[in-house]
C-alpha positions as a Markdown table, in Angstrom:
| # | Residue | x | y | z |
|---|---|---|---|---|
| 1 | Unk | 0.0 | 0.0 | 0.0 |
| 2 | Unk | 1.3 | 3.5 | -0.9 |
| 3 | Unk | 2.2 | 5.7 | 2.1 |
| 4 | Unk | -0.2 | 8.3 | 3.5 |
| 5 | Unk | 0.9 | 11.9 | 2.9 |
| 6 | Unk | -0.5 | 14.4 | 5.4 |
| 7 | Unk | -1.0 | 18.0 | 4.2 |
| 8 | Unk | -1.0 | 20.4 | 7.1 |
| 9 | Unk | -2.7 | 23.8 | 6.5 |
| 10 | Unk | -2.3 | 26.4 | 9.2 |
| 11 | Unk | -5.0 | 29.0 | 9.1 |
| 12 | Unk | -5.5 | 32.4 | 10.6 |
| 13 | Unk | -8.1 | 34.9 | 9.3 |
| 14 | Unk | -7.0 | 34.1 | 5.7 |
| 15 | Unk | -9.4 | 34.8 | 2.8 |
| 16 | Unk | -7.5 | 32.4 | 0.5 |
| 17 | Unk | -7.9 | 29.3 | 2.7 |
| 18 | Unk | -10.6 | 27.8 | 0.5 |
| 19 | Unk | -8.2 | 27.8 | -2.5 |
| 20 | Unk | -5.5 | 26.1 | -0.5 |
| 21 | Unk | -7.8 | 23.4 | 0.8 |
| 22 | Unk | -9.3 | 22.8 | -2.7 |
| 23 | Unk | -5.8 | 22.4 | -4.1 |
| 24 | Unk | -5.0 | 19.8 | -1.5 |
| 25 | Unk | -8.2 | 17.9 | -2.3 |
| 26 | Unk | -7.4 | 18.0 | -6.0 |
| 27 | Unk | -4.2 | 16.0 | -5.7 |
| 28 | Unk | -3.8 | 13.2 | -8.2 |
| 29 | Unk | -2.2 | 11.1 | -5.4 |
| 30 | Unk | -5.2 | 9.7 | -3.5 |
| 31 | Unk | -3.8 | 8.5 | -0.2 |
| 32 | Unk | -3.7 | 12.0 | 1.4 |
| 33 | Unk | -4.9 | 13.4 | 4.7 |
| 34 | Unk | -5.7 | 17.1 | 5.0 |
| 35 | Unk | -5.3 | 18.6 | 8.4 |
| 36 | Unk | -6.5 | 22.3 | 8.8 |
| 37 | Unk | -5.3 | 23.9 | 12.0 |
| 38 | Unk | -7.3 | 27.0 | 12.9 |
| 39 | Unk | -4.9 | 29.2 | 15.0 |
| 40 | Unk | -7.7 | 31.1 | 16.8 |
| 41 | Unk | -9.2 | 32.8 | 13.7 |
| 42 | Unk | -12.0 | 35.4 | 14.1 |
| 43 | Unk | -12.6 | 35.9 | 10.4 |
| 44 | Unk | -13.1 | 33.9 | 7.2 |
| 45 | Unk | -14.3 | 30.8 | 9.1 |
| 46 | Unk | -17.2 | 30.3 | 6.7 |
| 47 | Unk | -14.7 | 29.4 | 4.0 |
| 48 | Unk | -14.0 | 26.1 | 5.8 |
| 49 | Unk | -17.6 | 25.0 | 5.9 |
| 50 | Unk | -17.9 | 23.3 | 2.5 |
| 51 | Unk | -14.8 | 21.2 | 3.3 |
| 52 | Unk | -15.5 | 20.0 | 6.9 |
| 53 | Unk | -16.6 | 16.5 | 5.9 |
| 54 | Unk | -13.3 | 16.0 | 3.9 |
| 55 | Unk | -10.7 | 17.4 | 6.2 |
| 56 | Unk | -9.5 | 17.0 | 9.8 |
| 57 | Unk | -10.3 | 20.4 | 11.4 |
| 58 | Unk | -8.5 | 21.4 | 14.6 |
| 59 | Unk | -9.0 | 24.7 | 16.4 |
| 60 | Unk | -6.5 | 26.1 | 18.9 |
| 61 | Unk | -5.7 | 29.3 | 20.7 |
| 62 | Unk | -3.7 | 31.7 | 18.7 |
| 63 | Unk | 0.0 | 31.0 | 19.0 |
| 64 | Unk | 1.6 | 31.6 | 15.6 |
| 65 | Unk | 2.4 | 29.6 | 12.5 |
| 66 | Unk | 4.9 | 27.3 | 14.2 |
| 67 | Unk | 2.5 | 26.2 | 16.9 |
| 68 | Unk | -0.2 | 25.5 | 14.3 |
| 69 | Unk | 2.1 | 23.5 | 12.0 |
| 70 | Unk | 3.4 | 21.6 | 15.0 |
| 71 | Unk | -0.1 | 20.7 | 16.2 |
| 72 | Unk | -1.0 | 19.6 | 12.7 |
| 73 | Unk | 2.1 | 17.3 | 12.5 |
| 74 | Unk | 1.3 | 15.8 | 15.9 |
| 75 | Unk | -2.3 | 15.2 | 15.1 |
| 76 | Unk | -1.7 | 13.8 | 11.6 |
| 77 | Unk | -1.1 | 10.2 | 10.8 |
| 78 | Unk | 0.8 | 10.3 | 7.5 |
| 79 | Unk | 4.3 | 8.8 | 7.0 |
| 80 | Unk | 5.2 | 11.9 | 5.0 |
| 81 | Unk | 4.2 | 15.4 | 5.8 |
| 82 | Unk | 3.7 | 18.5 | 3.6 |
| 83 | Unk | 2.9 | 22.0 | 4.8 |
| 84 | Unk | 0.7 | 24.4 | 2.8 |
| 85 | Unk | 0.2 | 28.0 | 3.9 |
| 86 | Unk | -3.5 | 29.0 | 3.7 |
| 87 | Unk | -2.7 | 31.7 | 1.1 |
| 88 | Unk | -0.8 | 29.5 | -1.3 |
| 89 | Unk | -1.8 | 26.4 | -3.4 |
| 90 | Unk | -0.4 | 23.2 | -4.7 |
| 91 | Unk | -0.4 | 22.0 | -8.3 |
| 92 | Unk | -2.4 | 18.9 | -8.8 |
| 93 | Unk | 0.6 | 16.5 | -9.2 |
| 94 | Unk | 2.6 | 18.0 | -6.3 |
| 95 | Unk | 2.2 | 15.1 | -3.9 |
| 96 | Unk | 2.5 | 12.4 | -6.5 |
| 97 | Unk | 5.6 | 13.7 | -8.2 |
| 98 | Unk | 7.4 | 14.7 | -5.0 |
| 99 | Unk | 6.7 | 11.4 | -3.2 |
| 100 | Unk | 7.8 | 9.4 | -6.3 |
| 101 | Unk | 11.0 | 11.5 | -6.4 |
| 102 | Unk | 11.7 | 11.0 | -2.7 |
| 103 | Unk | 11.2 | 7.2 | -2.8 |
| 104 | Unk | 13.4 | 6.9 | -5.9 |
| 105 | Unk | 16.2 | 8.8 | -4.1 |
| 106 | Unk | 15.7 | 7.3 | -0.7 |
| 107 | Unk | 15.2 | 10.8 | 0.6 |
| 108 | Unk | 13.8 | 11.8 | 4.0 |
| 109 | Unk | 13.2 | 15.4 | 3.0 |
| 110 | Unk | 12.8 | 17.3 | -0.3 |
| 111 | Unk | 11.7 | 20.6 | -1.8 |
| 112 | Unk | 10.8 | 21.9 | -5.3 |
| 113 | Unk | 10.5 | 25.2 | -7.2 |
| 114 | Unk | 7.5 | 27.5 | -7.3 |
| 115 | Unk | 5.8 | 30.4 | -9.1 |
| 116 | Unk | 5.2 | 33.8 | -7.5 |
| 117 | Unk | 1.6 | 34.9 | -7.9 |
| 118 | Unk | -0.5 | 37.9 | -6.9 |
| 119 | Unk | -3.9 | 38.1 | -5.1 |
| 120 | Unk | -5.7 | 37.4 | -8.4 |
| 121 | Unk | -3.7 | 34.2 | -9.1 |
| 122 | Unk | -1.8 | 35.9 | -11.9 |
| 123 | Unk | 1.8 | 34.7 | -12.2 |
| 124 | Unk | 4.3 | 37.5 | -11.4 |
| 125 | Unk | 7.5 | 35.5 | -11.7 |
| 126 | Unk | 7.7 | 31.9 | -13.0 |
| 127 | Unk | 10.2 | 29.3 | -11.6 |
| 128 | Unk | 11.4 | 31.9 | -9.1 |
| 129 | Unk | 13.3 | 29.6 | -6.7 |
| 130 | Unk | 17.0 | 28.9 | -6.7 |
| 131 | Unk | 18.0 | 25.7 | -8.6 |
| 132 | Unk | 20.4 | 23.1 | -7.4 |
| 133 | Unk | 22.4 | 20.2 | -9.0 |
| 134 | Unk | 23.9 | 18.7 | -5.9 |
| 135 | Unk | 23.6 | 18.7 | -2.1 |
| 136 | Unk | 26.7 | 20.7 | -1.4 |
| 137 | Unk | 25.2 | 23.7 | -3.2 |
| 138 | Unk | 22.3 | 23.9 | -0.7 |
| 139 | Unk | 24.7 | 23.8 | 2.3 |
| 140 | Unk | 26.8 | 26.6 | 0.9 |
| 141 | Unk | 23.8 | 28.8 | 0.0 |
| 142 | Unk | 21.7 | 28.4 | 3.1 |
| 143 | Unk | 24.4 | 30.2 | 5.2 |
| 144 | Unk | 23.6 | 33.4 | 3.2 |
| 145 | Unk | 19.8 | 33.1 | 2.4 |
| 146 | Unk | 16.9 | 30.8 | 2.9 |
| 147 | Unk | 16.6 | 29.1 | -0.6 |
| 148 | Unk | 13.8 | 26.7 | 0.5 |
| 149 | Unk | 10.2 | 27.6 | 0.3 |
| 150 | Unk | 8.5 | 26.0 | 3.3 |
| 151 | Unk | 5.4 | 25.0 | 1.3 |
| 152 | Unk | 7.5 | 23.2 | -1.2 |
| 153 | Unk | 8.9 | 20.8 | 1.4 |
| 154 | Unk | 7.9 | 17.2 | 2.1 |
| 155 | Unk | 9.4 | 15.5 | 5.1 |
| 156 | Unk | 9.3 | 11.9 | 6.4 |
| 157 | Unk | 7.8 | 11.8 | 9.9 |
| 158 | Unk | 11.0 | 10.2 | 11.3 |
| 159 | Unk | 12.9 | 13.5 | 10.8 |
| 160 | Unk | 10.6 | 15.3 | 13.2 |
| 161 | Unk | 10.8 | 12.5 | 15.7 |
| 162 | Unk | 14.5 | 12.8 | 15.8 |
| 163 | Unk | 15.2 | 16.5 | 15.7 |
| 164 | Unk | 11.9 | 18.0 | 17.0 |
| 165 | Unk | 9.3 | 20.4 | 15.7 |
| 166 | Unk | 9.3 | 24.0 | 14.5 |
| 167 | Unk | 10.4 | 26.7 | 17.0 |
| 168 | Unk | 7.4 | 28.6 | 18.4 |
| 169 | Unk | 9.8 | 31.4 | 19.4 |
| 170 | Unk | 10.3 | 32.3 | 15.7 |
| 171 | Unk | 7.1 | 33.9 | 14.3 |
| 172 | Unk | 8.2 | 34.4 | 10.7 |
| 173 | Unk | 11.3 | 32.3 | 10.1 |
| 174 | Unk | 10.6 | 29.0 | 11.8 |
| 175 | Unk | 11.0 | 27.2 | 8.5 |
| 176 | Unk | 14.5 | 28.6 | 7.9 |
| 177 | Unk | 15.6 | 27.5 | 11.4 |
| 178 | Unk | 14.2 | 24.0 | 10.7 |
| 179 | Unk | 16.1 | 23.6 | 7.5 |
| 180 | Unk | 19.3 | 24.7 | 9.2 |
| 181 | Unk | 18.7 | 22.2 | 11.9 |
| 182 | Unk | 18.1 | 19.4 | 9.4 |
| 183 | Unk | 21.3 | 20.1 | 7.5 |
| 184 | Unk | 23.3 | 20.4 | 10.6 |
| 185 | Unk | 22.1 | 16.9 | 11.6 |
| 186 | Unk | 23.2 | 15.5 | 8.3 |
| 187 | Unk | 19.8 | 15.2 | 6.6 |
| 188 | Unk | 20.1 | 15.9 | 2.9 |
| 189 | Unk | 17.2 | 18.0 | 1.6 |
| 190 | Unk | 16.8 | 16.9 | -2.0 |
| 191 | Unk | 15.8 | 19.3 | -4.7 |
| 192 | Unk | 13.2 | 18.5 | -7.4 |
| 193 | Unk | 13.5 | 20.8 | -10.4 |
| 194 | Unk | 9.8 | 21.3 | -11.0 |
| 195 | Unk | 7.3 | 24.0 | -10.2 |
| 196 | Unk | 4.6 | 22.4 | -8.0 |
| 197 | Unk | 3.5 | 25.3 | -5.9 |
| 198 | Unk | 2.0 | 28.8 | -6.4 |
| 199 | Unk | 3.4 | 31.2 | -3.7 |
| 200 | Unk | 1.2 | 34.3 | -3.2 |
| 201 | Unk | 2.4 | 37.8 | -2.6 |
| 202 | Unk | -0.3 | 40.0 | -0.9 |
| 203 | Unk | -0.3 | 43.0 | 1.6 |
| 204 | Unk | -1.5 | 40.9 | 4.6 |
| 205 | Unk | 1.3 | 38.3 | 4.4 |
| 206 | Unk | 3.8 | 38.1 | 7.3 |
| 207 | Unk | 6.6 | 38.8 | 4.8 |
| 208 | Unk | 4.9 | 42.0 | 3.8 |
| 209 | Unk | 3.9 | 43.2 | 7.2 |
| 210 | Unk | 6.9 | 42.3 | 9.5 |
| 211 | Unk | 10.2 | 42.7 | 7.5 |
| 212 | Unk | 12.1 | 44.1 | 10.5 |
| 213 | Unk | 11.2 | 41.3 | 12.8 |
| 214 | Unk | 12.1 | 38.8 | 10.1 |
| 215 | Unk | 15.5 | 40.4 | 9.7 |
| 216 | Unk | 16.1 | 40.0 | 13.5 |
| 217 | Unk | 15.1 | 36.4 | 13.5 |
| 218 | Unk | 17.3 | 35.6 | 10.5 |
| 219 | Unk | 20.3 | 37.3 | 12.2 |
| 220 | Unk | 19.7 | 35.1 | 15.3 |
| 221 | Unk | 19.5 | 31.9 | 13.1 |
| 222 | Unk | 22.7 | 32.7 | 11.3 |
| 223 | Unk | 24.5 | 33.4 | 14.6 |
| 224 | Unk | 23.4 | 30.1 | 16.0 |
| 225 | Unk | 23.7 | 27.7 | 13.1 |
| 226 | Unk | 25.8 | 28.9 | 10.2 |
| 227 | Unk | 29.3 | 28.2 | 11.5 |
| 228 | Unk | 28.3 | 24.6 | 12.3 |
| 229 | Unk | 26.7 | 24.2 | 8.8 |
| 230 | Unk | 29.8 | 25.5 | 7.1 |
| 231 | Unk | 32.0 | 23.1 | 9.1 |
| 232 | Unk | 29.8 | 20.2 | 8.2 |
| 233 | Unk | 29.8 | 21.2 | 4.5 |
| 234 | Unk | 33.6 | 21.4 | 4.5 |
| 235 | Unk | 34.1 | 18.1 | 6.3 |
| 236 | Unk | 31.6 | 16.3 | 4.0 |
| 237 | Unk | 32.2 | 18.2 | 0.8 |
| 238 | Unk | 33.1 | 15.3 | -1.5 |
| 239 | Unk | 30.2 | 13.2 | -0.4 |
| 240 | Unk | 27.7 | 16.1 | -0.7 |
| 241 | Unk | 28.9 | 16.9 | -4.2 |
| 242 | Unk | 28.3 | 13.3 | -5.2 |
| 243 | Unk | 24.6 | 13.5 | -4.1 |
| 244 | Unk | 23.1 | 14.6 | -7.4 |
| 245 | Unk | 19.6 | 16.0 | -7.9 |
């Protein structure tokens, strides 16, 4: 039997959440579980109503994205876990293609490319993410920027069991810290060179509203992790270069 993939959708007052849920339901891969975690929303709750008989709905007190994603992971049952922000949406073959890729590579974690869209679903920039040919390139770049879109990532549950969940102390960069932690622990995050996600730019996104706090969080992550990641990359350079994508 093919493994179950859990799609965790954290939701807080987002007017696009119905599009995110529909994209999860539209997946060509059938063995999926959709877990929507309502992080104490006070608006847009009616957008969930048409889907309640096809999703697992969890409501919690407001605590931020990391706490919502963590709750979704803990309450889900899938062997593999994907995270979808409520303002983005997956392409129909996202789960099928990414899971097949991971199984073929023996990968515990992977990510892919994405298009940048606006509030009307119009493409602003196609294939906007960085592209990689081997594992070492990711180790080298992540000490300068976060090249991994959190909603393009699929992770085997064993990874979270070993290294823990997303940090609730980071409100906007919890994904960046997680990728650094994975790489530092020796998990290769494989890159699939396909666009399987639409990533939305809009005025109410955390990226748009809190740039200064994001910069402070990024500085703290770099201070804590980057020297260790650089050391690991140097020590394992030959092996990492041989891991081709």
